MARBA-595546 format. One record per residue (C-alpha): x, y, z; residue in three letters; residue number from 0. Coordinates in Angstrom, 1 decimal. Example, Ala and Ser with C-alpha at 12.3 -4.5 7.8 and 13.67 -1.06 7.14 Angstrom:
NODE 12.3 -4.5 7.8 ALA 0
NODE 13.7 -1.1 7.1 SER 1
// end
This chain:
NODE 9.4 -11.8 38.5 MET 0
NODE 9.9 -14.5 41.2 GLY 1
NODE 8.7 -18.1 40.8 PRO 2
NODE 5.1 -19.0 41.2 ILE 3
NODE 4.4 -22.1 43.3 SER 4
NODE 3.2 -25.2 41.5 LEU 5
NODE -0.1 -25.1 43.5 ASP 6
NODE -0.7 -21.5 42.5 ALA 7
NODE 0.2 -22.2 38.9 LEU 8
NODE -2.2 -25.1 38.7 ARG 9
NODE -5.0 -23.0 40.2 ALA 10
NODE -4.7 -20.3 37.5 LEU 11
NODE -7.1 -20.4 34.5 PRO 12
NODE -5.2 -20.4 31.2 THR 13
NODE -4.2 -18.4 29.3 PRO 14
NODE -3.6 -15.8 32.0 CYS 15
NODE -1.4 -12.7 32.4 PHE 16
NODE 0.0 -12.5 35.9 VAL 17
NODE 1.4 -9.0 36.9 ILE 18
NODE 3.8 -8.9 39.8 ASP 19
NODE 3.4 -5.9 42.2 GLU 20
NODE 6.8 -6.4 43.9 ALA 21
NODE 8.6 -6.2 40.5 ALA 22
NODE 6.6 -3.1 39.6 LEU 23
NODE 7.7 -1.5 42.8 ARG 24
NODE 11.4 -2.4 42.2 ARG 25
NODE 11.2 -0.7 38.8 ASN 26
NODE 9.4 2.3 40.2 CYS 27
NODE 12.1 2.7 42.9 GLU 28
NODE 14.7 3.0 40.2 VAL 29
NODE 12.7 5.5 38.3 LEU 30
NODE 12.1 7.5 41.5 ALA 31
NODE 15.8 7.5 42.1 ALA 32
NODE 16.4 9.1 38.7 VAL 33
NODE 13.7 11.7 39.5 ARG 34
NODE 15.4 12.5 42.8 ALA 35
NODE 18.9 12.9 41.2 ARG 36
NODE 17.7 15.0 38.3 THR 37
NODE 14.3 16.6 39.0 GLY 38
NODE 13.0 15.0 35.8 CYS 39
NODE 9.3 14.1 36.0 ARG 40
NODE 8.4 10.5 35.1 VAL 41
NODE 5.2 9.6 33.3 LEU 42
NODE 3.6 6.2 32.7 LEU 43
NODE 3.2 5.5 29.0 ALA 44
NODE -0.2 4.0 28.8 LEU 45
NODE 0.5 2.7 25.3 LYS 46
NODE 2.8 0.2 26.9 ALA 47
NODE 1.1 -0.7 30.2 PHE 48
NODE -2.4 0.4 31.2 ALA 49
NODE -3.5 -2.1 33.9 LEU 50
NODE -5.3 0.3 36.1 TRP 51
NODE -5.7 -2.2 38.9 HIS 52
NODE -2.1 -1.4 39.9 VAL 53
NODE -2.3 2.3 39.5 PHE 54
NODE -2.4 2.9 43.2 PRO 55
NODE 1.1 1.4 43.5 LEU 56
NODE 2.5 3.3 40.5 LEU 57
NODE 0.9 6.5 41.7 ARG 58
NODE 3.2 6.5 44.7 GLU 59
NODE 6.2 7.0 42.4 TYR 60
NODE 5.2 8.5 39.1 LEU 61
NODE 4.1 12.0 38.2 ASP 62
NODE 1.3 11.1 35.8 GLY 63
NODE 0.5 9.4 32.6 THR 64
NODE 1.0 10.0 28.9 CYS 65
NODE -1.6 9.1 26.3 ALA 66
NODE -1.9 8.7 22.6 SER 67
NODE -5.5 9.5 22.3 GLY 68
NODE -8.7 10.5 24.1 PRO 69
NODE -9.5 7.1 25.7 TRP 70
NODE -6.0 6.7 27.2 GLU 71
NODE -6.1 10.3 28.4 ALA 72
NODE -9.4 9.8 30.1 ARG 73
NODE -8.2 6.6 31.7 LEU 74
NODE -5.2 8.5 33.1 GLY 75
NODE -7.3 11.3 34.4 ARG 76
NODE -10.0 9.2 36.0 GLU 77
NODE -8.0 6.3 37.4 LEU 78
NODE -4.4 7.6 37.8 PHE 79
NODE -5.4 11.1 38.8 GLY 80
NODE -2.2 13.0 38.3 LYS 81
NODE -0.9 15.0 35.3 ALA 82
NODE -2.1 13.9 31.8 VAL 83
NODE 0.1 14.4 28.8 HIS 84
NODE -1.0 13.6 25.2 VAL 85
NODE 1.0 13.1 22.0 CYS 86
NODE -0.4 11.7 18.8 ALA 87
NODE 0.3 11.8 15.0 PRO 88
NODE -2.9 13.8 14.5 ALA 89
NODE -6.1 14.8 16.2 TYR 90
NODE -9.6 15.2 14.9 SER 91
NODE -11.9 18.0 16.1 ALA 92
NODE -13.8 15.5 18.2 ALA 93
NODE -10.5 14.2 19.7 ASP 94
NODE -9.6 17.8 20.7 MET 95
NODE -12.9 18.4 22.4 ASN 96
NODE -12.4 15.4 24.6 GLU 97
NODE -8.7 16.0 25.3 LEU 98
NODE -9.1 19.6 26.3 LEU 99
NODE -11.4 18.5 29.1 ALA 100
NODE -8.7 16.1 30.6 VAL 101
NODE -5.2 16.9 29.4 ALA 102
NODE -2.6 19.1 31.0 ASP 103
NODE -0.1 18.9 28.2 HIS 104
NODE -0.8 18.3 24.5 ILE 105
NODE 2.0 17.8 21.9 SER 106
NODE 1.2 18.4 18.3 PHE 107
NODE 2.9 16.4 15.6 ASN 108
NODE 3.0 19.3 13.1 SER 109
NODE 2.8 23.1 13.0 CYS 110
NODE -0.3 22.7 10.8 ALA 111
NODE -2.1 20.7 13.5 GLN 112
NODE -1.1 23.3 16.2 TRP 113
NODE -2.4 26.2 14.0 GLN 114
NODE -5.6 24.4 13.3 ARG 115
NODE -6.4 23.8 17.0 PHE 116
NODE -4.7 26.8 18.6 ALA 117
NODE -7.9 28.9 18.7 PRO 118
NODE -9.8 26.0 20.3 GLN 119
NODE -7.0 25.6 22.9 VAL 120
NODE -7.0 29.3 23.8 ARG 121
NODE -10.8 29.2 24.1 GLY 122
NODE -10.9 26.8 27.1 VAL 123
NODE -10.9 28.0 30.7 ALA 124
NODE -8.4 25.5 32.0 ARG 125
NODE -4.7 25.9 31.3 ALA 126
NODE -3.2 23.4 28.8 VAL 127
NODE 0.5 23.6 27.9 ALA 128
NODE 1.1 22.9 24.3 CYS 129
NODE 4.2 21.6 22.5 GLY 130
NODE 5.4 20.4 19.1 VAL 131
NODE 6.8 16.9 18.6 ARG 132
NODE 10.1 17.2 16.7 VAL 133
NODE 12.1 14.7 14.7 ASN 134
NODE 15.9 15.0 15.4 PRO 135
NODE 16.6 12.9 12.3 GLU 136
NODE 18.9 10.6 14.2 HIS 137
NODE 17.9 6.9 14.5 SER 138
NODE 19.2 4.5 17.0 GLU 139
NODE 16.6 1.8 16.6 SER 140
NODE 17.9 -1.7 15.7 PRO 141
NODE 14.7 -2.3 13.6 VAL 142
NODE 13.9 0.5 11.0 GLU 143
NODE 10.2 0.0 10.9 LYS 144
NODE 10.1 0.7 14.6 TYR 145
NODE 12.3 3.8 14.4 SER 146
NODE 10.4 7.1 15.0 PRO 147
NODE 13.2 8.8 13.1 CYS 148
NODE 13.5 6.6 10.0 CYS 149
NODE 13.5 8.1 6.6 ARG 150
NODE 10.0 9.4 5.7 PHE 151
NODE 8.8 9.0 9.3 SER 152
NODE 5.4 10.5 10.0 ARG 153
NODE 6.3 11.0 13.7 LEU 154
NODE 7.5 14.5 14.5 GLY 155
NODE 8.4 17.6 12.5 THR 156
NODE 11.9 18.0 11.0 THR 157
NODE 13.8 21.2 11.4 ARG 158
NODE 13.4 22.0 7.8 ALA 159
NODE 9.6 21.9 8.2 GLU 160
NODE 9.4 23.7 11.5 LEU 161
NODE 8.4 27.3 11.0 ARG 162
NODE 9.3 29.6 13.9 GLU 163
NODE 6.5 32.0 13.2 GLU 164
NODE 4.0 29.1 13.9 ALA 165
NODE 5.4 28.5 17.4 LEU 166
NODE 3.4 31.3 19.1 GLU 167
NODE 1.7 29.8 22.1 GLY 168
NODE 4.0 26.7 22.1 ILE 169
NODE 5.8 26.2 25.4 SER 170
NODE 7.7 22.9 24.9 GLY 171
NODE 9.3 20.5 22.6 LEU 172
NODE 8.6 16.7 22.6 HIS 173
NODE 10.9 14.1 21.0 LEU 174
NODE 10.7 10.3 21.1 HIS 175
NODE 13.5 8.5 19.2 ALA 176
NODE 14.6 5.5 21.2 LEU 177
NODE 13.5 1.9 21.5 CYS 178
NODE 14.6 -0.3 24.4 GLU 179
NODE 18.0 1.4 24.5 GLN 180
NODE 20.7 2.4 26.9 ASN 181
NODE 21.8 6.0 27.8 SER 182
NODE 24.6 6.1 25.3 ASP 183
NODE 21.9 6.1 22.6 ALA 184
NODE 20.2 8.9 24.4 PHE 185
NODE 23.5 10.8 24.5 ALA 186
NODE 23.8 10.7 20.7 ARG 187
NODE 20.2 11.5 20.2 THR 188
NODE 20.4 14.4 22.5 LEU 189
NODE 23.3 15.8 20.6 GLN 190
NODE 21.4 15.6 17.3 ALA 191
NODE 18.4 17.2 18.9 PHE 192
NODE 20.4 20.2 20.2 GLU 193
NODE 22.2 20.6 16.9 GLU 194
NODE 18.9 20.9 15.0 ARG 195
NODE 16.6 22.6 17.6 PHE 196
NODE 18.9 24.2 20.2 GLY 197
NODE 18.2 27.7 18.9 ASP 198
NODE 14.6 27.2 19.9 LEU 199
NODE 15.3 26.1 23.5 LEU 200
NODE 15.6 29.6 25.0 PRO 201
NODE 11.9 30.2 24.3 ARG 202
NODE 10.8 26.9 25.8 MET 203
NODE 9.6 26.1 29.3 ARG 204
NODE 9.7 22.3 29.1 TRP 205
NODE 11.1 19.4 27.1 VAL 206
NODE 9.7 15.9 26.9 ASN 207
NODE 12.3 13.3 26.0 PHE 208
NODE 9.7 10.6 25.4 GLY 209
NODE 10.2 6.9 26.0 GLY 210
NODE 12.4 4.0 24.9 GLY 211
NODE 14.8 4.6 27.8 HIS 212
NODE 15.5 1.1 29.2 HIS 213
NODE 16.2 2.5 32.6 ILE 214
NODE 15.3 -0.5 34.8 THR 215
NODE 17.4 -2.9 32.8 ARG 216
NODE 20.2 -4.4 34.8 ALA 217
NODE 23.0 -3.0 32.6 ASP 218
NODE 21.5 0.5 32.1 TYR 219
NODE 24.0 3.3 32.8 ASP 220
NODE 22.0 5.4 35.2 LEU 221
NODE 24.9 7.7 36.0 ASP 222
NODE 25.3 8.8 32.4 LEU 223
NODE 21.6 9.3 32.0 PHE 224
NODE 21.4 11.5 35.1 CYS 225
NODE 24.4 13.4 34.0 HIS 226
NODE 22.9 14.1 30.6 LEU 227
NODE 19.7 15.4 32.1 LEU 228
NODE 21.4 17.6 34.7 ASN 229
NODE 23.8 19.0 32.1 ASP 230
NODE 21.0 19.7 29.7 PHE 231
NODE 19.1 21.6 32.4 ARG 232
NODE 22.2 23.6 33.4 ALA 233
NODE 23.1 24.6 29.9 ARG 234
NODE 19.6 25.6 28.8 HIS 235
NODE 17.9 26.7 32.0 GLY 236
NODE 14.9 24.5 31.4 ILE 237
NODE 13.7 23.1 34.7 ASP 238
NODE 10.7 21.2 33.5 GLU 239
NODE 12.0 17.9 31.9 LEU 240
NODE 9.9 14.8 31.3 TYR 241
NODE 10.5 11.2 30.3 ILE 242
NODE 7.7 8.7 29.4 GLU 243
NODE 9.0 5.2 30.2 PRO 244
NODE 6.4 2.5 29.6 GLY 245
NODE 8.4 -0.6 29.2 GLU 246
NODE 10.8 0.4 32.0 ALA 247
NODE 7.9 0.6 34.4 VAL 248
NODE 6.7 -3.0 33.7 ALA 249
NODE 10.0 -4.6 32.6 LEU 250
NODE 10.2 -8.2 33.8 ASN 251
NODE 7.0 -7.6 35.9 ALA 252
NODE 4.7 -10.2 34.5 GLY 253
NODE 4.2 -13.6 32.8 VAL 254
NODE 1.7 -15.2 30.5 LEU 255
NODE 0.7 -18.6 31.7 VAL 256
NODE -0.5 -21.1 29.1 THR 257
NODE -1.4 -24.8 28.8 SER 258
NODE -0.4 -27.4 26.3 VAL 259
NODE -3.4 -28.5 24.3 LEU 260
NODE -1.9 -31.1 21.9 ASP 261
NODE 1.5 -32.5 20.9 VAL 262
NODE 1.9 -33.6 17.2 MET 263
NODE 4.7 -34.3 14.8 ARG 264
NODE 5.5 -33.0 11.3 ASN 265
NODE 9.2 -33.8 10.8 GLU 266
NODE 9.7 -32.3 14.3 MET 267
NODE 7.8 -32.2 17.5 GLU 268
NODE 5.1 -29.5 17.7 ILE 269
NODE 3.1 -28.4 20.7 ALA 270
NODE -0.2 -26.4 20.4 ILE 271
NODE -0.9 -24.0 23.2 LEU 272
NODE -4.0 -22.4 24.4 ASP 273
NODE -2.5 -19.0 23.7 THR 274
NODE -1.5 -17.2 20.5 SER 275
NODE 1.3 -15.1 19.2 ALA 276
NODE -0.9 -13.1 16.9 THR 277
NODE -3.8 -12.6 19.4 ALA 278
NODE -2.0 -12.5 22.7 HIS 279
NODE 1.6 -11.4 22.2 MET 280
NODE 1.7 -9.8 18.8 PRO 281
NODE 5.2 -8.2 19.3 ASP 282
NODE 6.6 -11.8 18.9 VAL 283
NODE 5.6 -11.5 15.3 LEU 284
NODE 5.8 -7.8 14.8 GLU 285
NODE 9.2 -6.9 16.3 MET 286
NODE 10.0 -9.9 15.9 PRO 287
NODE 11.5 -11.6 18.9 TYR 288
NODE 11.7 -14.9 20.7 ARG 289
NODE 10.2 -14.7 24.2 PRO 290
NODE 11.8 -16.6 27.1 GLN 291
NODE 9.9 -19.5 28.7 ILE 292
NODE 10.8 -20.2 32.3 LEU 293
NODE 12.7 -23.5 32.5 GLY 294
NODE 13.1 -23.9 28.7 ALA 295
NODE 16.2 -23.6 26.6 GLY 296
NODE 17.2 -22.9 23.0 ALA 297
NODE 16.5 -25.5 20.4 PRO 298
NODE 18.8 -28.5 21.1 GLY 299
NODE 20.0 -27.2 24.4 GLU 300
NODE 17.9 -29.6 26.4 LEU 301
NODE 16.9 -33.1 25.4 PRO 302
NODE 13.4 -32.4 23.9 HIS 303
NODE 12.9 -29.7 21.3 THR 304
NODE 9.4 -28.5 20.2 TYR 305
NODE 8.0 -25.9 17.9 ARG 306
NODE 5.4 -24.0 19.9 LEU 307
NODE 2.3 -22.8 18.0 GLY 308
NODE -0.8 -20.9 18.9 GLY 309
NODE -4.4 -22.1 18.5 LEU 310
NODE -5.6 -19.7 15.8 THR 311
NODE -6.0 -20.6 12.1 CYS 312
NODE -3.2 -18.2 11.1 LEU 313
NODE -0.4 -20.3 9.5 ALA 314
NODE 2.2 -18.0 10.9 GLY 315
NODE 0.9 -18.2 14.5 ASP 316
NODE 4.2 -19.7 15.7 VAL 317
NODE 5.9 -18.6 18.8 ILE 318
NODE 9.2 -20.3 18.2 GLY 319
NODE 11.3 -23.4 18.9 ASP 320
NODE 12.3 -24.3 22.5 TYR 321
NODE 13.8 -27.3 24.3 SER 322
NODE 12.7 -28.9 27.5 PHE 323
NODE 14.3 -31.3 30.1 ALA 324
NODE 11.3 -33.7 29.7 ALA 325
NODE 8.7 -34.4 27.1 PRO 326
NODE 5.8 -32.0 27.1 LEU 327
NODE 2.4 -33.4 28.2 ARG 328
NODE -1.1 -32.2 27.4 VAL 329
NODE -2.2 -30.0 30.2 GLY 330
NODE 1.3 -28.9 31.2 GLU 331
NODE 1.6 -25.2 32.2 ARG 332
NODE 4.3 -23.0 30.5 LEU 333
NODE 5.2 -19.5 31.6 MET 334
NODE 6.3 -16.8 29.1 PHE 335
NODE 8.5 -14.2 30.8 ALA 336
NODE 8.4 -10.4 30.5 ASP 337
NODE 4.8 -10.2 29.3 MET 338
NODE 3.6 -7.2 31.2 ALA 339
NODE 4.4 -4.5 28.7 HIS 340
NODE 3.2 -4.3 25.1 TYR 341
NODE 1.3 -7.6 25.4 SER 342
NODE -1.9 -7.0 27.4 LEU 343
NODE -2.4 -3.6 25.7 VAL 344
NODE -2.1 -5.2 22.3 LYS 345
NODE -4.3 -8.4 22.7 THR 346
NODE -7.1 -9.0 20.2 THR 347
NODE -10.0 -11.5 20.0 MET 348
NODE -8.9 -12.8 16.6 PHE 349
NODE -10.7 -16.1 15.7 ASN 350
NODE -12.8 -15.6 18.9 GLY 351
NODE -10.1 -17.5 20.9 VAL 352
NODE -10.4 -17.3 24.6 LYS 353
NODE -8.9 -14.0 25.8 HIS 354
NODE -6.3 -14.3 28.6 PRO 355
NODE -7.5 -13.7 32.1 ALA 356
NODE -5.6 -11.0 34.1 VAL 357
NODE -4.2 -11.6 37.6 ALA 358
NODE -2.2 -9.6 40.0 VAL 359
NODE 0.3 -11.1 42.4 ARG 360
NODE 0.2 -8.9 45.4 HIS 361
NODE 3.3 -8.1 47.5 GLU 362
NODE 2.1 -10.6 50.2 ASN 363
NODE 2.4 -13.4 47.6 GLY 364
NODE -1.4 -13.9 47.0 THR 365
NODE -2.7 -14.0 43.5 ILE 366
NODE -5.9 -12.2 42.6 GLU 367
NODE -7.8 -12.7 39.3 ILE 368
NODE -8.9 -9.2 38.5 VAL 369
NODE -10.5 -9.8 35.1 ARG 370
NODE -11.8 -12.7 33.1 THR 371
NODE -13.4 -12.5 29.6 PHE 372
NODE -16.5 -14.2 28.3 THR 373
NODE -18.3 -14.8 25.0 TYR 374
NODE -20.3 -11.6 25.6 ASP 375
NODE -17.1 -9.6 25.6 ASP 376
NODE -16.3 -11.0 22.1 TYR 377
NODE -19.9 -10.6 20.9 LYS 378
NODE -20.0 -6.9 22.0 SER 379
NODE -16.9 -6.1 20.0 ARG 380
NODE -18.4 -7.6 16.8 MET 381
NODE -21.4 -5.3 16.6 GLY 382
// end
């Protein structure tokens, strides 16, 4: 995301997410090039990025949305307007009633779930393609708790548990095994998938390779990825291939702008911000990782080092240690980079802290505040 002018920065309320349309378009152009080279259909993973104000732009490039439940599916149908795919660990009867009205593809996490809902699926007038999510039992994730294929994972059916007689009516296989990874990880995962499930592919019309493909990262090996998809199609004769990038769509396409509320000392300098790791960027604590701040450095790299903390009562609401060229002042604005994906969708109203506003920087450079939140939003969530 390009720099925001000082005047524009000062005019923003804080905290505030700012999503950059030009960066989204650059990412989508890369994804569209993959589609052109391979014929693979590209879906927006709403679990990672669901800001519907920019759907008109994304719709120019992407083939639809993928959802993890009825509300995401409905959002995709009503506001994106293309194909709607759904995959979840389990569905209730009420979920299925809602999904069958809006979904084009539904992937079931187990044969038992498919058999439970198969009569209901067959009873609807509209065509819904159904698949089974499989577990290739090959993990590439650097953090085990975020690996869909870790030992005892609840996500996907292993080959030992997949009963072929239960596949009547199933037209596709769905796998998701990656997390922010390059195409070499996909190559190894694909080999494991084919070793375990290759005998089932002749009866399938489609395969969904899920998300975690970091396609829009600068060092991503696009040539290898396209070769793997084209080679897979040629060997198995399956024309309908899907990927579900969420992070790749919104990578480096947004910032979180925050203000310094106070500066204190407890053996080291501490700055309290009007944002929160736990409430506004929970992956900082869950993954965990240290987000970049534009213009800041590592501890000790620049003359003035601070520990940055959030404004909730949680003792662990600490974002990390950063250094700055000059001392921080109350009221100063800081910008956390790469905050479009898996931040806005995960925000909470813990402690009743002020929820970040949401802004879009249009391609002409203007910034539009598209959503602000009030006490009534907090109150309505509490009962």
